[in-house]
mmCIF file as Biopython writes it, N, C-alpha, C and O atoms, coordinates in Angstrom:
data_model
#
loop_
_atom_site.group_PDB
_atom_site.id
_atom_site.type_symbol
_atom_site.label_atom_id
_atom_site.label_alt_id
_atom_site.label_comp_id
_atom_site.label_asym_id
_atom_site.label_entity_id
_atom_site.label_seq_id
_atom_site.pdbx_PDB_ins_code
_atom_site.Cartn_x
_atom_site.Cartn_y
_atom_site.Cartn_z
_atom_site.occupancy
_atom_site.B_iso_or_equiv
_atom_site.auth_seq_id
_atom_site.auth_asym_id
_atom_site.pdbx_PDB_model_num
ATOM 1   N N  . MET A ? 1  ? -150.661 114.994 -29.703 1.0 0.0 1  A 1 
ATOM 2   C CA . MET A ? 1  ? -149.490 114.576 -30.544 1.0 0.0 1  A 1 
ATOM 3   C C  . MET A ? 1  ? -149.567 115.068 -31.871 1.0 0.0 1  A 1 
ATOM 4   O O  . MET A ? 1  ? -150.660 115.154 -32.431 1.0 0.0 1  A 1 
ATOM 5   N N  . THR A ? 2  ? -148.512 115.398 -32.426 1.0 0.0 2  A 1 
ATOM 6   C CA . THR A ? 2  ? -148.342 115.971 -33.804 1.0 0.0 2  A 1 
ATOM 7   C C  . THR A ? 2  ? -148.612 114.899 -34.815 1.0 0.0 2  A 1 
ATOM 8   O O  . THR A ? 2  ? -148.065 113.800 -34.723 1.0 0.0 2  A 1 
ATOM 9   N N  . THR A ? 3  ? -149.451 115.200 -35.783 1.0 0.0 3  A 1 
ATOM 10  C CA . THR A ? 3  ? -149.739 114.179 -36.811 1.0 0.0 3  A 1 
ATOM 11  C C  . THR A ? 3  ? -149.017 114.784 -38.164 1.0 0.0 3  A 1 
ATOM 12  O O  . THR A ? 3  ? -149.519 115.776 -38.693 1.0 0.0 3  A 1 
ATOM 13  N N  . TYR A ? 4  ? -147.905 114.214 -38.685 1.0 0.0 4  A 1 
ATOM 14  C CA . TYR A ? 4  ? -147.348 114.647 -39.883 1.0 0.0 4  A 1 
ATOM 15  C C  . TYR A ? 4  ? -148.032 114.136 -41.078 1.0 0.0 4  A 1 
ATOM 16  O O  . TYR A ? 4  ? -148.085 114.765 -42.135 1.0 0.0 4  A 1 
ATOM 17  N N  . SER A ? 5  ? -148.608 112.860 -40.864 1.0 0.0 5  A 1 
ATOM 18  C CA . SER A ? 5  ? -149.297 112.248 -42.048 1.0 0.0 5  A 1 
ATOM 19  C C  . SER A ? 5  ? -150.300 111.263 -41.462 1.0 0.0 5  A 1 
ATOM 20  O O  . SER A ? 5  ? -149.978 110.487 -40.562 1.0 0.0 5  A 1 
ATOM 21  N N  . LYS A ? 6  ? -151.494 111.308 -41.977 1.0 0.0 6  A 1 
ATOM 22  C CA . LYS A ? 6  ? -152.460 110.326 -41.547 1.0 0.0 6  A 1 
ATOM 23  C C  . LYS A ? 6  ? -152.125 108.892 -42.142 1.0 0.0 6  A 1 
ATOM 24  O O  . LYS A ? 6  ? -152.661 107.875 -41.700 1.0 0.0 6  A 1 
ATOM 25  N N  . LYS A ? 7  ? -151.224 108.886 -43.150 1.0 0.0 7  A 1 
ATOM 26  C CA . LYS A ? 7  ? -150.810 107.650 -43.721 1.0 0.0 7  A 1 
ATOM 27  C C  . LYS A ? 7  ? -149.733 106.956 -42.782 1.0 0.0 7  A 1 
ATOM 28  O O  . LYS A ? 7  ? -149.475 105.765 -42.953 1.0 0.0 7  A 1 
ATOM 29  N N  . LEU A ? 8  ? -149.147 107.646 -41.860 1.0 0.0 8  A 1 
ATOM 30  C CA . LEU A ? 8  ? -148.165 107.039 -41.014 1.0 0.0 8  A 1 
ATOM 31  C C  . LEU A ? 8  ? -148.858 106.504 -39.789 1.0 0.0 8  A 1 
ATOM 32  O O  . LEU A ? 8  ? -149.905 107.034 -39.416 1.0 0.0 8  A 1 
ATOM 33  N N  . THR A ? 9  ? -148.337 105.487 -39.144 1.0 0.0 9  A 1 
ATOM 34  C CA . THR A ? 9  ? -148.870 105.000 -37.935 1.0 0.0 9  A 1 
ATOM 35  C C  . THR A ? 9  ? -148.644 105.960 -36.870 1.0 0.0 9  A 1 
ATOM 36  O O  . THR A ? 9  ? -147.772 106.822 -36.979 1.0 0.0 9  A 1 
ATOM 37  N N  . PRO A ? 10 ? -149.465 105.845 -35.736 1.0 0.0 10 A 1 
ATOM 38  C CA . PRO A ? 10 ? -149.169 106.702 -34.544 1.0 0.0 10 A 1 
ATOM 39  C C  . PRO A ? 10 ? -147.831 106.804 -34.116 1.0 0.0 10 A 1 
ATOM 40  O O  . PRO A ? 10 ? -147.279 107.867 -33.833 1.0 0.0 10 A 1 
ATOM 41  N N  . GLU A ? 11 ? -147.198 105.427 -34.060 1.0 0.0 11 A 1 
ATOM 42  C CA . GLU A ? 11 ? -145.845 105.361 -33.612 1.0 0.0 11 A 1 
ATOM 43  C C  . GLU A ? 11 ? -144.866 106.064 -34.596 1.0 0.0 11 A 1 
ATOM 44  O O  . GLU A ? 11 ? -143.892 106.673 -34.153 1.0 0.0 11 A 1 
ATOM 45  N N  . GLN A ? 12 ? -145.103 105.988 -35.835 1.0 0.0 12 A 1 
ATOM 46  C CA . GLN A ? 12 ? -144.257 106.631 -36.747 1.0 0.0 12 A 1 
ATOM 47  C C  . GLN A ? 12 ? -144.391 108.174 -36.627 1.0 0.0 12 A 1 
ATOM 48  O O  . GLN A ? 12 ? -143.394 108.891 -36.714 1.0 0.0 12 A 1 
ATOM 49  N N  . ASN A ? 13 ? -145.606 108.663 -36.430 1.0 0.0 13 A 1 
ATOM 50  C CA . ASN A ? 13 ? -145.761 110.117 -36.240 1.0 0.0 13 A 1 
ATOM 51  C C  . ASN A ? 13 ? -145.118 110.559 -34.896 1.0 0.0 13 A 1 
ATOM 52  O O  . ASN A ? 13 ? -144.709 111.711 -34.747 1.0 0.0 13 A 1 
ATOM 53  N N  . LYS A ? 14 ? -145.043 109.670 -33.975 1.0 0.0 14 A 1 
ATOM 54  C CA . LYS A ? 14 ? -144.469 109.959 -32.646 1.0 0.0 14 A 1 
ATOM 55  C C  . LYS A ? 14 ? -142.982 110.063 -32.765 1.0 0.0 14 A 1 
ATOM 56  O O  . LYS A ? 14 ? -142.343 110.958 -32.210 1.0 0.0 14 A 1 
ATOM 57  N N  . ALA A ? 15 ? -142.430 109.095 -33.527 1.0 0.0 15 A 1 
ATOM 58  C CA . ALA A ? 15 ? -141.014 109.050 -33.830 1.0 0.0 15 A 1 
ATOM 59  C C  . ALA A ? 15 ? -140.558 110.372 -34.551 1.0 0.0 15 A 1 
ATOM 60  O O  . ALA A ? 15 ? -139.529 110.947 -34.196 1.0 0.0 15 A 1 
ATOM 61  N N  . LEU A ? 16 ? -141.332 110.827 -35.548 1.0 0.0 16 A 1 
ATOM 62  C CA . LEU A ? 16 ? -140.965 112.037 -36.208 1.0 0.0 16 A 1 
ATOM 63  C C  . LEU A ? 16 ? -141.157 113.313 -35.299 1.0 0.0 16 A 1 
ATOM 64  O O  . LEU A ? 16 ? -140.511 114.336 -35.526 1.0 0.0 16 A 1 
ATOM 65  N N  . ALA A ? 17 ? -142.041 113.226 -34.291 1.0 0.0 17 A 1 
ATOM 66  C CA . ALA A ? 17 ? -142.198 114.254 -33.417 1.0 0.0 17 A 1 
ATOM 67  C C  . ALA A ? 17 ? -140.995 114.335 -32.451 1.0 0.0 17 A 1 
ATOM 68  O O  . ALA A ? 17 ? -140.503 115.418 -32.134 1.0 0.0 17 A 1 
ATOM 69  N N  . ARG A ? 18 ? -140.528 113.116 -31.984 1.0 0.0 18 A 1 
ATOM 70  C CA . ARG A ? 18 ? -139.310 113.050 -31.239 1.0 0.0 18 A 1 
ATOM 71  C C  . ARG A ? 18 ? -138.078 113.679 -32.039 1.0 0.0 18 A 1 
ATOM 72  O O  . ARG A ? 18 ? -137.263 114.439 -31.515 1.0 0.0 18 A 1 
ATOM 73  N N  . TYR A ? 19 ? -138.045 113.288 -33.312 1.0 0.0 19 A 1 
ATOM 74  C CA . TYR A ? 19 ? -136.919 113.801 -34.174 1.0 0.0 19 A 1 
ATOM 75  C C  . TYR A ? 19 ? -136.953 115.296 -34.147 1.0 0.0 19 A 1 
ATOM 76  O O  . TYR A ? 19 ? -135.911 115.914 -33.926 1.0 0.0 19 A 1 
ATOM 77  N N  . GLU A ? 20 ? -138.093 115.921 -34.359 1.0 0.0 20 A 1 
ATOM 78  C CA . GLU A ? 20 ? -138.217 117.286 -34.386 1.0 0.0 20 A 1 
ATOM 79  C C  . GLU A ? 20 ? -137.862 117.886 -33.095 1.0 0.0 20 A 1 
ATOM 80  O O  . GLU A ? 20 ? -137.104 118.855 -33.068 1.0 0.0 20 A 1 
ATOM 81  N N  . GLY A ? 21 ? -138.380 117.354 -31.966 1.0 0.0 21 A 1 
ATOM 82  C CA . GLY A ? 21 ? -138.052 117.860 -30.686 1.0 0.0 21 A 1 
ATOM 83  C C  . GLY A ? 21 ? -136.515 117.824 -30.410 1.0 0.0 21 A 1 
ATOM 84  O O  . GLY A ? 21 ? -135.987 118.704 -29.729 1.0 0.0 21 A 1 
ATOM 85  N N  . LEU A ? 22 ? -135.851 116.853 -30.918 1.0 0.0 22 A 1 
ATOM 86  C CA . LEU A ? 22 ? -134.374 116.621 -30.702 1.0 0.0 22 A 1 
ATOM 87  C C  . LEU A ? 22 ? -133.483 117.645 -31.632 1.0 0.0 22 A 1 
ATOM 88  O O  . LEU A ? 22 ? -132.491 118.257 -31.236 1.0 0.0 22 A 1 
ATOM 89  N N  . THR A ? 23 ? -134.003 117.694 -32.848 1.0 0.0 23 A 1 
ATOM 90  C CA . THR A ? 23 ? -133.262 118.496 -33.732 1.0 0.0 23 A 1 
ATOM 91  C C  . THR A ? 23 ? -133.679 119.885 -33.994 1.0 0.0 23 A 1 
ATOM 92  O O  . THR A ? 23 ? -132.960 120.639 -34.651 1.0 0.0 23 A 1 
ATOM 93  N N  . SER A ? 24 ? -134.826 120.257 -33.500 1.0 0.0 24 A 1 
ATOM 94  C CA . SER A ? 24 ? -135.492 121.506 -33.716 1.0 0.0 24 A 1 
ATOM 95  C C  . SER A ? 24 ? -135.687 121.807 -35.205 1.0 0.0 24 A 1 
ATOM 96  O O  . SER A ? 24 ? -135.665 122.971 -35.604 1.0 0.0 24 A 1 
ATOM 97  N N  . VAL A ? 25 ? -135.879 120.765 -36.037 1.0 0.0 25 A 1 
ATOM 98  C CA . VAL A ? 25 ? -136.118 120.843 -37.391 1.0 0.0 25 A 1 
ATOM 99  C C  . VAL A ? 25 ? -137.247 119.913 -37.724 1.0 0.0 25 A 1 
ATOM 100 O O  . VAL A ? 25 ? -137.259 118.726 -37.400 1.0 0.0 25 A 1 
ATOM 101 N N  . ALA A ? 26 ? -138.239 120.553 -38.424 1.0 0.0 26 A 1 
ATOM 102 C CA . ALA A ? 26 ? -139.386 119.715 -38.796 1.0 0.0 26 A 1 
ATOM 103 C C  . ALA A ? 26 ? -138.988 118.681 -39.825 1.0 0.0 26 A 1 
ATOM 104 O O  . ALA A ? 26 ? -138.175 119.008 -40.689 1.0 0.0 26 A 1 
ATOM 105 N N  . PRO A ? 27 ? -139.501 117.442 -39.803 1.0 0.0 27 A 1 
ATOM 106 C CA . PRO A ? 27 ? -139.069 116.441 -40.641 1.0 0.0 27 A 1 
ATOM 107 C C  . PRO A ? 27 ? -139.442 116.842 -42.092 1.0 0.0 27 A 1 
ATOM 108 O O  . PRO A ? 27 ? -140.504 117.434 -42.286 1.0 0.0 27 A 1 
ATOM 109 N N  . PHE A ? 28 ? -138.665 116.564 -43.048 1.0 0.0 28 A 1 
ATOM 110 C CA . PHE A ? 28 ? -138.848 116.914 -44.468 1.0 0.0 28 A 1 
ATOM 111 C C  . PHE A ? 28 ? -139.010 115.612 -45.220 1.0 0.0 28 A 1 
ATOM 112 O O  . PHE A ? 28 ? -138.555 114.544 -44.810 1.0 0.0 28 A 1 
ATOM 113 N N  . GLY A ? 29 ? -139.697 115.767 -46.363 1.0 0.0 29 A 1 
ATOM 114 C CA . GLY A ? 29 ? -139.957 114.589 -47.161 1.0 0.0 29 A 1 
ATOM 115 C C  . GLY A ? 29 ? -141.405 114.083 -46.990 1.0 0.0 29 A 1 
ATOM 116 O O  . GLY A ? 29 ? -141.818 113.130 -47.651 1.0 0.0 29 A 1 
ATOM 117 N N  . VAL A ? 30 ? -142.161 114.731 -46.101 1.0 0.0 30 A 1 
ATOM 118 C CA . VAL A ? 30 ? -143.497 114.241 -45.727 1.0 0.0 30 A 1 
ATOM 119 C C  . VAL A ? 30 ? -144.372 114.396 -47.067 1.0 0.0 30 A 1 
ATOM 120 O O  . VAL A ? 30 ? -145.197 113.540 -47.386 1.0 0.0 30 A 1 
ATOM 121 N N  . GLU A ? 31 ? -144.148 115.465 -47.770 1.0 0.0 31 A 1 
ATOM 122 C CA . GLU A ? 31 ? -144.991 115.717 -48.962 1.0 0.0 31 A 1 
ATOM 123 C C  . GLU A ? 31 ? -144.703 114.579 -50.028 1.0 0.0 31 A 1 
ATOM 124 O O  . GLU A ? 31 ? -145.619 114.065 -50.669 1.0 0.0 31 A 1 
ATOM 125 N N  . GLU A ? 32 ? -143.438 114.233 -50.171 1.0 0.0 32 A 1 
ATOM 126 C CA . GLU A ? 32 ? -143.076 113.078 -51.151 1.0 0.0 32 A 1 
ATOM 127 C C  . GLU A ? 32 ? -143.750 111.817 -50.590 1.0 0.0 32 A 1 
ATOM 128 O O  . GLU A ? 32 ? -144.264 111.040 -51.394 1.0 0.0 32 A 1 
ATOM 129 N N  . PHE A ? 33 ? -143.788 111.562 -49.312 1.0 0.0 33 A 1 
ATOM 130 C CA . PHE A ? 33 ? -144.414 110.419 -48.784 1.0 0.0 33 A 1 
ATOM 131 C C  . PHE A ? 33 ? -145.943 110.448 -49.121 1.0 0.0 33 A 1 
ATOM 132 O O  . PHE A ? 33 ? -146.515 109.485 -49.632 1.0 0.0 33 A 1 
ATOM 133 N N  . GLU A ? 34 ? -146.511 111.527 -48.822 1.0 0.0 34 A 1 
ATOM 134 C CA . GLU A ? 34 ? -147.883 111.736 -49.062 1.0 0.0 34 A 1 
ATOM 135 C C  . GLU A ? 34 ? -148.206 111.338 -50.508 1.0 0.0 34 A 1 
ATOM 136 O O  . GLU A ? 34 ? -149.167 110.606 -50.742 1.0 0.0 34 A 1 
ATOM 137 N N  . ARG A ? 35 ? -147.415 111.811 -51.479 1.0 0.0 35 A 1 
ATOM 138 C CA . ARG A ? 35 ? -147.661 111.607 -52.893 1.0 0.0 35 A 1 
ATOM 139 C C  . ARG A ? 35 ? -147.461 110.161 -53.284 1.0 0.0 35 A 1 
ATOM 140 O O  . ARG A ? 35 ? -147.893 109.751 -54.361 1.0 0.0 35 A 1 
ATOM 141 N N  . GLY A ? 36 ? -146.791 109.347 -52.405 1.0 0.0 36 A 1 
ATOM 142 C CA . GLY A ? 36 ? -146.383 107.903 -52.771 1.0 0.0 36 A 1 
ATOM 143 C C  . GLY A ? 36 ? -145.117 107.755 -53.469 1.0 0.0 36 A 1 
ATOM 144 O O  . GLY A ? 36 ? -144.808 106.725 -54.068 1.0 0.0 36 A 1 
ATOM 145 N N  . GLU A ? 37 ? -144.347 108.846 -53.383 1.0 0.0 37 A 1 
ATOM 146 C CA . GLU A ? 37 ? -142.995 108.891 -54.108 1.0 0.0 37 A 1 
ATOM 147 C C  . GLU A ? 37 ? -141.886 108.126 -53.185 1.0 0.0 37 A 1 
ATOM 148 O O  . GLU A ? 37 ? -140.875 107.625 -53.678 1.0 0.0 37 A 1 
ATOM 149 N N  . ILE A ? 38 ? -142.161 108.095 -51.914 1.0 0.0 38 A 1 
ATOM 150 C CA . ILE A ? 38 ? -141.170 107.410 -51.039 1.0 0.0 38 A 1 
ATOM 151 C C  . ILE A ? 38 ? -142.051 106.708 -49.944 1.0 0.0 38 A 1 
ATOM 152 O O  . ILE A ? 38 ? -143.206 107.021 -49.653 1.0 0.0 38 A 1 
ATOM 153 N N  . THR A ? 39 ? -141.308 105.715 -49.396 1.0 0.0 39 A 1 
ATOM 154 C CA . THR A ? 39 ? -141.906 104.853 -48.396 1.0 0.0 39 A 1 
ATOM 155 C C  . THR A ? 39 ? -141.723 105.533 -47.018 1.0 0.0 39 A 1 
ATOM 156 O O  . THR A ? 39 ? -140.943 106.479 -46.909 1.0 0.0 39 A 1 
ATOM 157 N N  . ALA A ? 40 ? -142.460 105.046 -45.922 1.0 0.0 40 A 1 
ATOM 158 C CA . ALA A ? 40 ? -142.272 105.571 -44.618 1.0 0.0 40 A 1 
ATOM 159 C C  . ALA A ? 40 ? -140.868 105.382 -44.138 1.0 0.0 40 A 1 
ATOM 160 O O  . ALA A ? 40 ? -140.329 106.232 -43.429 1.0 0.0 40 A 1 
ATOM 161 N N  . ASP A ? 41 ? -140.226 104.213 -44.534 1.0 0.0 41 A 1 
ATOM 162 C CA . ASP A ? 41 ? -138.876 103.978 -44.109 1.0 0.0 41 A 1 
ATOM 163 C C  . ASP A ? 41 ? -137.835 104.996 -44.906 1.0 0.0 41 A 1 
ATOM 164 O O  . ASP A ? 41 ? -136.844 105.464 -44.345 1.0 0.0 41 A 1 
ATOM 165 N N  . ASP A ? 42 ? -138.153 105.255 -46.164 1.0 0.0 42 A 1 
ATOM 166 C CA . ASP A ? 42 ? -137.438 106.232 -46.885 1.0 0.0 42 A 1 
ATOM 167 C C  . ASP A ? 42 ? -137.507 107.625 -46.224 1.0 0.0 42 A 1 
ATOM 168 O O  . ASP A ? 42 ? -136.530 108.370 -46.156 1.0 0.0 42 A 1 
ATOM 169 N N  . LEU A ? 43 ? -138.706 107.920 -45.751 1.0 0.0 43 A 1 
ATOM 170 C CA . LEU A ? 43 ? -138.962 109.261 -45.196 1.0 0.0 43 A 1 
ATOM 171 C C  . LEU A ? 43 ? -138.063 109.315 -43.934 1.0 0.0 43 A 1 
ATOM 172 O O  . LEU A ? 43 ? -137.383 110.330 -43.777 1.0 0.0 43 A 1 
ATOM 173 N N  . TRP A ? 44 ? -137.998 108.335 -43.038 1.0 0.0 44 A 1 
ATOM 174 C CA . TRP A ? 44 ? -137.200 108.235 -41.816 1.0 0.0 44 A 1 
ATOM 175 C C  . TRP A ? 44 ? -135.765 108.330 -42.231 1.0 0.0 44 A 1 
ATOM 176 O O  . TRP A ? 44 ? -135.053 109.178 -41.695 1.0 0.0 44 A 1 
ATOM 177 N N  . GLN A ? 45 ? -135.296 107.544 -43.124 1.0 0.0 45 A 1 
ATOM 178 C CA . GLN A ? 45 ? -133.854 107.422 -43.514 1.0 0.0 45 A 1 
ATOM 179 C C  . GLN A ? 45 ? -133.357 108.765 -44.096 1.0 0.0 45 A 1 
ATOM 180 O O  . GLN A ? 45 ? -132.233 109.218 -43.878 1.0 0.0 45 A 1 
ATOM 181 N N  . LYS A ? 46 ? -134.327 109.372 -44.876 1.0 0.0 46 A 1 
ATOM 182 C CA . LYS A ? 46 ? -133.860 110.591 -45.403 1.0 0.0 46 A 1 
ATOM 183 C C  . LYS A ? 46 ? -133.606 111.683 -44.332 1.0 0.0 46 A 1 
ATOM 184 O O  . LYS A ? 46 ? -132.675 112.475 -44.480 1.0 0.0 46 A 1 
ATOM 185 N N  . ASN A ? 47 ? -134.410 111.730 -43.279 1.0 0.0 47 A 1 
ATOM 186 C CA . ASN A ? 47 ? -134.160 112.720 -42.179 1.0 0.0 47 A 1 
ATOM 187 C C  . ASN A ? 47 ? -132.898 112.394 -41.361 1.0 0.0 47 A 1 
ATOM 188 O O  . ASN A ? 47 ? -132.130 113.260 -40.940 1.0 0.0 47 A 1 
ATOM 189 N N  . ILE A ? 48 ? -132.753 111.097 -41.177 1.0 0.0 48 A 1 
ATOM 190 C CA . ILE A ? 48 ? -131.576 110.539 -40.413 1.0 0.0 48 A 1 
ATOM 191 C C  . ILE A ? 48 ? -130.320 110.905 -41.160 1.0 0.0 48 A 1 
ATOM 192 O O  . ILE A ? 48 ? -129.403 111.455 -40.550 1.0 0.0 48 A 1 
ATOM 193 N N  . GLN A ? 49 ? -130.225 110.634 -42.437 1.0 0.0 49 A 1 
ATOM 194 C CA . GLN A ? 49 ? -129.099 110.873 -43.251 1.0 0.0 49 A 1 
ATOM 195 C C  . GLN A ? 49 ? -128.786 112.379 -43.238 1.0 0.0 49 A 1 
ATOM 196 O O  . GLN A ? 49 ? -127.626 112.779 -43.138 1.0 0.0 49 A 1 
ATOM 197 N N  . TRP A ? 50 ? -129.812 113.183 -43.339 1.0 0.0 50 A 1 
ATOM 198 C CA . TRP A ? 50 ? -129.543 114.666 -43.266 1.0 0.0 50 A 1 
ATOM 199 C C  . TRP A ? 50 ? -128.914 115.016 -42.017 1.0 0.0 50 A 1 
ATOM 200 O O  . TRP A ? 50 ? -127.891 115.695 -42.107 1.0 0.0 50 A 1 
ATOM 201 N N  . ILE A ? 51 ? -129.354 114.661 -40.776 1.0 0.0 51 A 1 
ATOM 202 C CA . ILE A ? 51 ? -128.777 114.968 -39.519 1.0 0.0 51 A 1 
ATOM 203 C C  . ILE A ? 51 ? -127.387 114.491 -39.410 1.0 0.0 51 A 1 
ATOM 204 O O  . ILE A ? 51 ? -126.530 115.206 -38.889 1.0 0.0 51 A 1 
ATOM 205 N N  . VAL A ? 52 ? -127.118 113.313 -39.877 1.0 0.0 52 A 1 
ATOM 206 C CA . VAL A ? 52 ? -125.699 112.699 -39.801 1.0 0.0 52 A 1 
ATOM 207 C C  . VAL A ? 52 ? -124.889 113.556 -40.731 1.0 0.0 52 A 1 
ATOM 208 O O  . VAL A ? 52 ? -123.771 113.907 -40.353 1.0 0.0 52 A 1 
ATOM 209 N N  . ALA A ? 53 ? -125.348 113.940 -41.938 1.0 0.0 53 A 1 
ATOM 210 C CA . ALA A ? 53 ? -124.478 114.840 -42.751 1.0 0.0 53 A 1 
ATOM 211 C C  . ALA A ? 53 ? -124.166 116.157 -42.086 1.0 0.0 53 A 1 
ATOM 212 O O  . ALA A ? 53 ? -123.014 116.591 -42.107 1.0 0.0 53 A 1 
ATOM 213 N N  . VAL A ? 54 ? -125.178 116.828 -41.478 1.0 0.0 54 A 1 
ATOM 214 C CA . VAL A ? 54 ? -124.960 118.041 -40.827 1.0 0.0 54 A 1 
ATOM 215 C C  . VAL A ? 54 ? -123.980 117.924 -39.656 1.0 0.0 54 A 1 
ATOM 216 O O  . VAL A ? 54 ? -123.142 118.792 -39.411 1.0 0.0 54 A 1 
ATOM 217 N N  . ALA A ? 55 ? -124.131 116.813 -38.955 1.0 0.0 55 A 1 
ATOM 218 C CA . ALA A ? 55 ? -123.083 116.519 -37.879 1.0 0.0 55 A 1 
ATOM 219 C C  . ALA A ? 55 ? -121.654 116.387 -38.357 1.0 0.0 55 A 1 
ATOM 220 O O  . ALA A ? 55 ? -120.696 116.876 -37.758 1.0 0.0 55 A 1 
ATOM 221 N N  . GLY A ? 56 ? -121.577 115.670 -39.512 1.0 0.0 56 A 1 
ATOM 222 C CA . GLY A ? 56 ? -120.251 115.516 -40.182 1.0 0.0 56 A 1 
ATOM 223 C C  . GLY A ? 56 ? -119.643 116.753 -40.659 1.0 0.0 56 A 1 
ATOM 224 O O  . GLY A ? 56 ? -118.434 116.953 -40.548 1.0 0.0 56 A 1 
ATOM 225 N N  . ASP A ? 57 ? -120.494 117.634 -41.216 1.0 0.0 57 A 1 
ATOM 226 C CA . ASP A ? 57 ? -120.083 118.945 -41.697 1.0 0.0 57 A 1 
ATOM 227 C C  . ASP A ? 57 ? -119.627 119.823 -40.563 1.0 0.0 57 A 1 
ATOM 228 O O  . ASP A ? 57 ? -118.643 120.552 -40.688 1.0 0.0 57 A 1 
ATOM 229 N N  . ALA A ? 58 ? -120.409 119.750 -39.345 1.0 0.0 58 A 1 
ATOM 230 C CA . ALA A ? 58 ? -119.943 120.572 -38.189 1.0 0.0 58 A 1 
ATOM 231 C C  . ALA A ? 58 ? -118.725 120.103 -37.643 1.0 0.0 58 A 1 
ATOM 232 O O  . ALA A ? 58 ? -117.999 120.927 -37.086 1.0 0.0 58 A 1 
ATOM 233 N N  . GLN A ? 59 ? -118.349 118.814 -37.715 1.0 0.0 59 A 1 
ATOM 234 C CA . GLN A ? 59 ? -117.156 118.333 -37.192 1.0 0.0 59 A 1 
ATOM 235 C C  . GLN A ? 59 ? -115.926 118.863 -37.964 1.0 0.0 59 A 1 
ATOM 236 O O  . GLN A ? 59 ? -114.809 118.873 -37.447 1.0 0.0 59 A 1 
ATOM 237 N N  . LYS A ? 60 ? -116.170 119.309 -39.235 1.0 0.0 60 A 1 
ATOM 238 C CA . LYS A ? 60 ? -115.111 119.728 -40.128 1.0 0.0 60 A 1 
ATOM 239 C C  . LYS A ? 60 ? -114.765 121.214 -39.973 1.0 0.0 60 A 1 
ATOM 240 O O  . LYS A ? 60 ? -113.794 121.730 -40.527 1.0 0.0 60 A 1 
ATOM 241 N N  . ILE A ? 61 ? -115.663 121.893 -39.148 1.0 0.0 61 A 1 
ATOM 242 C CA . ILE A ? 61 ? -115.423 123.288 -38.905 1.0 0.0 61 A 1 
ATOM 243 C C  . ILE A ? 61 ? -114.316 123.442 -37.943 1.0 0.0 61 A 1 
ATOM 244 O O  . ILE A ? 61 ? -114.280 122.832 -36.874 1.0 0.0 61 A 1 
ATOM 245 N N  . ASN A ? 62 ? -113.355 124.326 -38.369 1.0 0.0 62 A 1 
ATOM 246 C CA . ASN A ? 62 ? -112.225 124.635 -37.556 1.0 0.0 62 A 1 
ATOM 247 C C  . ASN A ? 62 ? -112.556 125.788 -36.573 1.0 0.0 62 A 1 
ATOM 248 O O  . ASN A ? 62 ? -112.624 126.977 -36.884 1.0 0.0 62 A 1 
ATOM 249 N N  . PHE A ? 63 ? -112.760 125.241 -35.293 1.0 0.0 63 A 1 
ATOM 250 C CA . PHE A ? 63 ? -113.144 126.190 -34.246 1.0 0.0 63 A 1 
ATOM 251 C C  . PHE A ? 63 ? -111.802 126.789 -33.540 1.0 0.0 63 A 1 
ATOM 252 O O  . PHE A ? 63 ? -111.053 126.095 -32.853 1.0 0.0 63 A 1 
ATOM 253 N N  . PRO A ? 64 ? -111.619 128.052 -33.782 1.0 0.0 64 A 1 
ATOM 254 C CA . PRO A ? 64 ? -110.453 128.639 -33.259 1.0 0.0 64 A 1 
ATOM 255 C C  . PRO A ? 64 ? -110.288 128.560 -31.782 1.0 0.0 64 A 1 
ATOM 256 O O  . PRO A ? 64 ? -111.276 128.489 -31.051 1.0 0.0 64 A 1 
ATOM 257 N N  . PRO A ? 65 ? -109.053 128.572 -31.309 1.0 0.0 65 A 1 
ATOM 258 C CA . PRO A ? 65 ? -108.821 128.489 -29.824 1.0 0.0 65 A 1 
ATOM 259 C C  . PRO A ? 65 ? -109.124 129.847 -29.197 1.0 0.0 65 A 1 
ATOM 260 O O  . PRO A ? 65 ? -109.000 130.008 -27.983 1.0 0.0 65 A 1 
#
């Protein structure tokens, strides 16, 4: 199993690994979490908000016929 941070629970690390497997993007904000600047929940929400924003931007692309 991938360990993004020893400060996260095994379940939290597993969730981030599933996120990375689904999105093909490594979770970001881990360094901020490690420094104590954000909580584990903030880390998760930051990544979820990013993927939602990307999906929203993709929906706005005019795909020609």
